[in-house]
C-alpha positions in Angstrom: -26.9 1.0 50.5 -24.7 -1.3 50.3 -24.3 -3.1 47.0 -23.4 -6.9 46.5 -20.5 -7.8 43.6 -23.1 -9.4 42.1 -25.4 -6.6 41.9 -22.6 -4.5 41.0 -21.9 -6.9 38.0 -25.5 -6.7 37.1 -24.9 -2.9 36.8 -27.1 -1.8 39.9 -26.3 1.2 41.4 -28.0 3.4 44.2 -28.9 7.3 42.3 -27.7 9.8 44.5 -30.2 12.0 46.5 -28.9 15.3 45.0 -28.8 13.8 41.8 -32.7 12.4 42.6 -33.4 15.7 43.4 -32.3 17.6 40.3 -34.1 15.0 38.0 -37.6 15.7 40.0 -37.0 19.9 39.8 -36.6 18.9 36.2 -40.1 16.9 35.5 -41.7 19.7 37.6 -41.0 22.0 35.1 -42.0 19.9 32.4 -45.2 18.2 33.8 -46.9 20.0 36.2 -48.4 18.1 39.3 -47.2 14.4 38.0 -46.8 13.3 41.8 -50.1 14.0 42.3 -52.1 13.3 39.2 -50.3 10.8 37.2 -50.2 6.8 38.2 -45.9 6.7 39.0 -44.2 3.1 37.8 -40.3 2.6 38.6 -39.8 -0.7 37.6 -36.1 -1.0 38.3 -36.6 0.1 42.3 -34.1 -1.2 43.8 -34.8 0.2 47.4 -36.7 2.9 46.6 -34.7 6.1 46.4 -36.1 7.8 43.3 -39.1 8.3 44.9 -38.7 7.8 49.0 -38.4 11.7 49.8 -41.6 12.3 47.7 -45.2 12.2 48.2 -47.4 10.7 45.1 -51.1 10.1 44.5 -50.8 6.7 42.8 -47.3 4.9 42.6 -46.0 1.3 42.3 -42.6 0.0 41.9 -41.3 -3.6 41.0 -37.8 -5.0 41.4 -35.6 -8.3 40.8 -34.5 -8.7 44.6 -37.0 -9.8 46.8 -35.0 -8.0 49.7 -35.4 -4.9 48.7 -39.1 -5.4 47.7 -39.1 -6.0 51.5 -37.8 -2.4 52.3 -39.6 -0.9 50.2 -43.1 -2.2 50.5 -42.2 -2.1 54.7 -41.9 1.8 53.9 -45.5 1.9 52.9 -44.9 1.6 48.6 -47.2 -0.5 46.4 -43.9 -3.2 45.5 -43.8 -6.1 43.9 -41.0 -8.5 42.6 -40.7 -9.0 39.0 -37.6 -9.8 36.6 -39.1 -6.9 34.3 -37.2 -8.2 31.0 -38.6 -11.5 31.4 -41.6 -12.1 33.7 -45.1 -10.5 33.1 -46.8 -8.2 35.3 -49.3 -9.8 38.4 -52.9 -10.1 37.0 -54.3 -6.7 39.9 -51.4 -4.7 37.9 -52.5 -5.4 34.8 -56.0 -4.3 35.2 -55.2 -1.4 37.1 -53.2 -0.2 34.6 -55.6 -0.8 31.9 -58.5 0.9 34.3 -56.1 4.2 35.0 -55.5 4.1 31.2 -59.5 4.7 30.8 -59.7 6.9 33.7 -57.7 9.6 31.5 -55.1 9.5 34.0 -50.9 10.6 32.6 -48.3 7.4 33.1 -45.1 8.5 34.1 -41.9 6.3 33.8 -39.7 6.8 36.8 -36.7 4.8 36.0 -32.7 4.3 36.6 -32.5 0.7 34.6 -29.2 -1.6 35.0 -26.5 0.1 32.6 -25.3 -3.1 31.5 -24.8 -4.5 27.7 -23.5 -8.1 26.7 -20.2 -6.7 25.5 -18.6 -3.9 27.4 -21.3 -2.9 29.0 -21.0 -0.3 32.3 -21.5 -1.5 35.5 -23.4 1.6 35.5 -20.2 1.4 34.2 -19.3 -3.0 34.3 -19.5 -5.4 32.0 -21.4 -8.5 32.0 -22.2 -11.4 29.6 -25.8 -13.5 29.6 -27.5 -10.8 31.8 -28.9 -9.3 28.3 -30.3 -12.6 26.9 -33.9 -11.6 27.8 -37.4 -12.5 26.8 -37.3 -8.8 25.4 -34.2 -9.1 24.1 -35.5 -12.2 21.8 -38.7 -9.7 21.1 -36.5 -6.6 19.9 -34.4 -9.2 17.6 -36.8 -10.0 15.8 -37.8 -6.7 15.2 -34.4 -6.0 14.1 -33.9 -3.5 16.6 -29.5 -4.2 16.8 -27.4 -3.4 19.1 -30.5 -2.0 21.7 -31.5 -5.9 21.9 -28.1 -6.9 24.2 -28.7 -3.1 26.0 -30.7 -3.7 29.0 -31.4 0.0 29.4 -32.4 -0.3 25.7 -34.9 -3.1 26.4 -36.6 -1.3 29.4 -36.9 1.7 26.8 -38.6 -0.7 24.6 -40.8 -2.4 27.0 -41.9 0.6 29.0 -43.0 1.8 25.5 -44.8 -0.9 23.7 -46.5 -1.7 27.2 -47.7 2.0 27.8 -49.0 1.8 24.3 -50.7 -1.7 25.0 -52.3 -0.5 28.2 -53.8 2.4 26.6 -52.7 5.4 27.9 -53.2 8.9 26.3 -50.5 10.9 27.9 -47.2 9.0 28.7 -43.8 10.6 30.1 -40.2 8.9 30.5 -38.0 10.2 33.3 -34.8 8.2 32.7 -31.4 8.1 33.9 -28.6 6.7 31.6 -25.8 6.9 29.5 -26.2 9.4 26.6 -24.2 7.0 23.9 -27.3 5.4 23.4 -28.4 8.9 21.6 -24.8 8.8 18.9 -23.3 5.9 18.7 -23.8 4.1 15.3 -25.0 0.5 16.3 -28.1 2.6 18.0 -29.4 3.7 14.6 -32.2 1.3 14.4 -33.2 1.4 17.7 -33.3 5.7 17.3 -35.7 5.1 14.7 -37.7 3.2 16.6 -38.1 5.2 19.8 -38.0 9.2 18.3 -40.8 7.6 16.8 -43.1 7.3 19.6 -41.2 10.0 21.9 -40.7 13.4 21.7 -37.6 14.9 24.0 -38.5 17.3 26.5 -35.5 18.5 28.9 -32.4 16.9 30.2 -28.9 17.3 32.0 -25.8 16.0 32.3 -23.8 15.1 35.4 -20.4 13.3 36.2 -20.7 9.3 36.8 -18.0 9.9 39.6 -21.0 10.6 41.6 -22.0 6.6 41.3 -19.5 4.9 43.6 -16.9 3.4 41.6 -17.6 4.5 38.5 -14.8 6.7 36.1 -15.1 10.6 36.3 -14.8 9.9 32.7 -17.8 10.1 31.5 -21.3 11.3 32.1 -25.1 10.1 33.0 -28.1 11.6 31.9 -30.9 13.0 33.2 -33.6 13.1 30.4 -37.8 13.8 30.2 -39.4 12.5 27.2 -42.9 12.6 26.2 -45.1 10.1 24.3 -46.5 11.3 20.7 -50.3 10.8 20.5 -49.8 8.1 17.8 -46.6 7.2 15.8 -44.9 9.0 13.3 -42.1 11.1 12.0 -39.2 11.3 13.7 -38.4 14.7 14.7 -35.2 15.9 15.4 -32.9 14.1 17.1 -30.0 16.5 18.2 -30.9 17.2 22.0 -29.7 20.2 24.4 -28.5 19.1 27.9 -27.5 20.9 30.7 -24.1 20.4 32.2 -23.8 20.1 36.7 -21.1 19.3 39.0 -19.9 19.7 42.4 -17.2 22.6 43.0 -15.0 22.1 45.6 -17.2 23.1 48.4 -19.8 20.4 46.8 -22.2 22.2 45.6 -24.0 21.5 42.5 -23.8 24.3 40.0 -24.4 25.0 36.5 -20.9 24.7 34.1 -22.7 24.8 31.0 -24.6 23.6 27.6 -23.9 20.7 26.2 -25.7 19.5 22.3 -25.7 16.4 21.3 -25.8 14.8 18.4 -27.0 11.3 16.8 -24.2 10.2 14.7 -26.6 10.2 11.5 -27.2 13.9 11.9 -23.4 15.4 12.6 -23.3 18.4 10.4 -21.4 18.2 7.6 -18.5 20.5 7.6 -19.0 23.2 5.0 -15.1 24.5 4.9 -12.7 24.4 1.9 -11.0 21.3 1.5 -7.6 22.3 2.3 -9.1 23.6 5.9 -10.7 20.3 6.1 -8.3 18.0 5.2 -5.3 19.9 7.5 -7.7 19.4 10.4 -7.8 15.9 10.1 -3.7 15.6 9.6 -3.5 17.4 13.0 -5.7 15.4 14.5 -4.1 12.6 13.4 -0.3 13.8 15.4 -2.7 15.0 18.0 -4.2 11.7 18.7 -0.6 10.6 19.0 0.2 12.3 22.1 -2.6 12.9 23.7 -2.7 11.6 27.7 -6.2 9.3 26.8 -4.5 7.8 24.2 -4.1 4.6 25.8 -3.3 2.1 22.8 0.2 0.1 23.6 2.0 -2.7 22.2 2.5 -6.1 24.6 3.8 -9.2 24.9 3.0 -12.8 25.8 -0.7 -11.7 27.2 -2.2 -14.7 28.8 -5.6 -15.6 27.2 -7.6 -19.1 27.2 -4.6 -21.2 27.3 -2.4 -19.2 25.2 -0.1 -16.2 24.9 -1.0 -13.7 23.1 0.6 -10.7 20.7 -1.1 -7.1 20.8 0.0 -4.9 18.1 0.0 -1.0 18.3 -1.4 0.1 15.2 -1.1 3.6 16.6 3.0 4.0 16.2 4.4 6.4 14.0 7.5 4.7 13.2 8.1 2.2 10.4 9.7 -1.1 11.6 12.7 -0.4 8.9 13.9 2.4 11.0 13.4 1.2 14.5 15.4 -2.1 13.7 18.5 0.3 12.8 17.4 1.6 15.9 18.0 -1.0 18.3 20.9 -2.9 16.4 23.0 0.8 17.4 22.2 0.4 21.1 22.4 -4.0 20.8 18.6 -3.9 22.3 18.4 -7.6 21.6 15.3 -8.1 22.6 14.0 -5.9 20.4 15.4 -7.2 17.4 14.1 -10.4 18.6 10.1 -8.8 18.9 11.4 -7.0 15.6 11.7 -10.6 13.9 8.5 -12.3 15.3 6.5 -9.8 14.4 3.9 -11.7 12.0 4.8 -10.9 7.9 6.4 -7.9 9.2 3.1 -6.0 9.3 3.6 -2.2 9.7 1.5 -0.4 12.1 -0.9 1.4 10.5 -0.6 4.7 11.8 3.1 4.8 10.4 1.6 4.3 6.4 -0.5 7.2 6.7 1.3 10.1 8.1 3.1 11.9 5.8 5.5 14.6 7.1 5.9 16.5 4.1 2.4 17.9 4.7 1.7 18.5 8.1 1.1 21.8 9.4 3.7 23.8 11.1 2.1 22.7 14.4 1.4 19.2 13.8 4.9 18.9 12.6 6.8 20.4 15.5 5.2 18.2 17.8 6.0 15.3 15.2 9.9 16.0 15.0 10.0 16.5 18.4 8.4 12.9 19.4 10.5 11.2 16.6 13.6 13.0 18.2 13.1 12.3 21.4 12.2 8.5 20.4 15.6 8.0 18.7 17.4 9.9 21.6 15.5 7.8 24.3 17.2 4.6 22.8 20.4 4.4 24.6 18.7 4.4 27.7 15.4 2.3 26.6 17.3 -1.2 27.3 18.0 -0.5 31.3 14.9 1.3 31.6 12.7 -1.6 30.3 15.3 -4.3 32.2 14.1 -2.6 35.5 10.3 -2.1 34.3 9.4 -5.1 32.5 5.8 -4.3 33.2 5.9 -1.0 30.1 6.7 -3.6 27.2 9.5 -1.6 26.1 10.9 -4.3 24.1 8.2 -4.0 21.6 9.3 -2.3 18.7 5.2 -0.5 18.5 5.5 0.6 21.8 3.0 3.9 22.0 3.2 7.0 24.1 1.4 5.7 26.8 4.4 3.5 27.4 7.2 5.9 26.2 6.6 8.8 28.6 7.2 6.5 31.3 11.0 6.7 30.5 10.9 10.0 28.9 9.7 11.6 31.7 12.1 10.1 34.0 15.4 10.0 31.9 14.6 12.9 29.5 12.5 15.6 31.3 13.8 18.8 29.4 13.1 17.0 25.9 10.1 15.6 27.3 8.7 19.1 28.7 9.3 20.5 25.2 7.0 17.7 23.3 4.5 18.9 26.3 4.8 22.5 25.2 4.2 21.8 21.4 1.5 19.4 21.7 -0.3 21.7 23.9 0.2 24.4 21.0 -1.5 21.8 18.5 -4.3 21.4 20.8 -5.1 25.3 21.1 -5.2 25.2 17.7 -7.5 22.4 17.1 -9.5 23.5 19.9 -10.7 26.7 17.8 -10.6 24.7 14.7 -13.4 22.2 16.0 -15.9 25.3 15.8 -14.5 26.6 12.4 -14.8 23.1 10.6 -18.3 23.0 12.3 -18.1 20.0 14.5 -19.6 22.0 17.4 -22.3 25.0 16.9 -20.9 28.5 16.0 -23.3 29.7 19.0 -20.7 29.3 21.8 -22.8 29.1 24.3 -23.9 26.2 23.9 -20.5 24.4 24.6 -20.1 26.9 27.7 -17.2 28.4 26.2 -16.0 31.6 24.9 -15.1 31.9 21.1 -11.1 32.0 20.8 -9.3 36.1 19.9 -9.5 35.5 16.2 -12.5 33.5 15.3 -14.9 36.4 14.7 -12.1 37.0 11.9 -12.4 33.4 10.7 -15.8 33.7 10.7 -15.9 37.1 9.1 -13.6 35.5 5.9 
């Protein structure tokens, strides 16, 4: 199935068949005979790949594009065109849903809705503006459901919940492909309070988003199964266990572990002594400076709305006075001009909170090696910047994401020492994530083995 650029922008993707089948396996284990006994409805059907390889007793599907309706209807399915978040249902469909509920049939929502939000959504990943300004969003906004009203997946979930109640079904299930972040972030707390009063978690798995063409391998897609409570009531426990699956090098899907996803409002509170937690916090700050995924940068003269923008890097760890002396020592005039242009001579936030004298041995070693390499590399930084201006190394607060290119090329020995120190601190933090209680003490949940000395720490 080939999607247009517009469809990609609106978060429409074809769910890969292997992950459709895996989803059906999970539903089968939770809801016996659902394909034969329930009314199944896919309100974001696209080309019908969530159901096209299976037989159903009573299945309905709707989708936004008429061309997809024609394709699915041509294959013999009950398909109709509908903008799920704006349009009303056809009369015949409304009547059938009410009648099916009276007949005592279960309802199963089978859906992979668009993963798009008004601010920095994703195209099952892609950003979009305006797509979440829907009739359903307006209704959710009236009920103070927060950022979920600006997220199309949240809107689908809201409408499916309200419609199932309105039709009168006594048994309702939801089989949902989504990003898992609606269950974790602070912006969705109000929506979770709403959703968890109606729905009970039954099972789930995670798989790499890169299984969808064009998506990043750095985030996961969740498939989860939910059953509606007989009536709205008390919110149950929100943390959820997910099986983790991925392809091996031969393309075979294998289980790699189990992950527990917490809602932010129920994250466990560390119960270790303050000095242990404080050291963990300081170690984490230094670790973040040199983590490869720390893409924080200082850039200058970025075109934005007919002006040029200066982007400050608040994760840089040295103060302006130090960088000015270092630039003066090597005659780096461009950096000196950049320092002079810094509004109000404002320090980077990270430089104001790091206190080297209280760092642990591992963190201080990494911090000092980074400082030494920063100082040594000033001798060649100007020339490297002139040869590679895109890295913006004339910026006094250029971060590790920028500096590593200079360091790897001109100072490979020192850079390797820095990475070795980073790995030692990383090993310490991996262990202490469990010690301070951010991850459960039952290591099978994370699909990993505890550090050799972990049991001694617990016993102590």
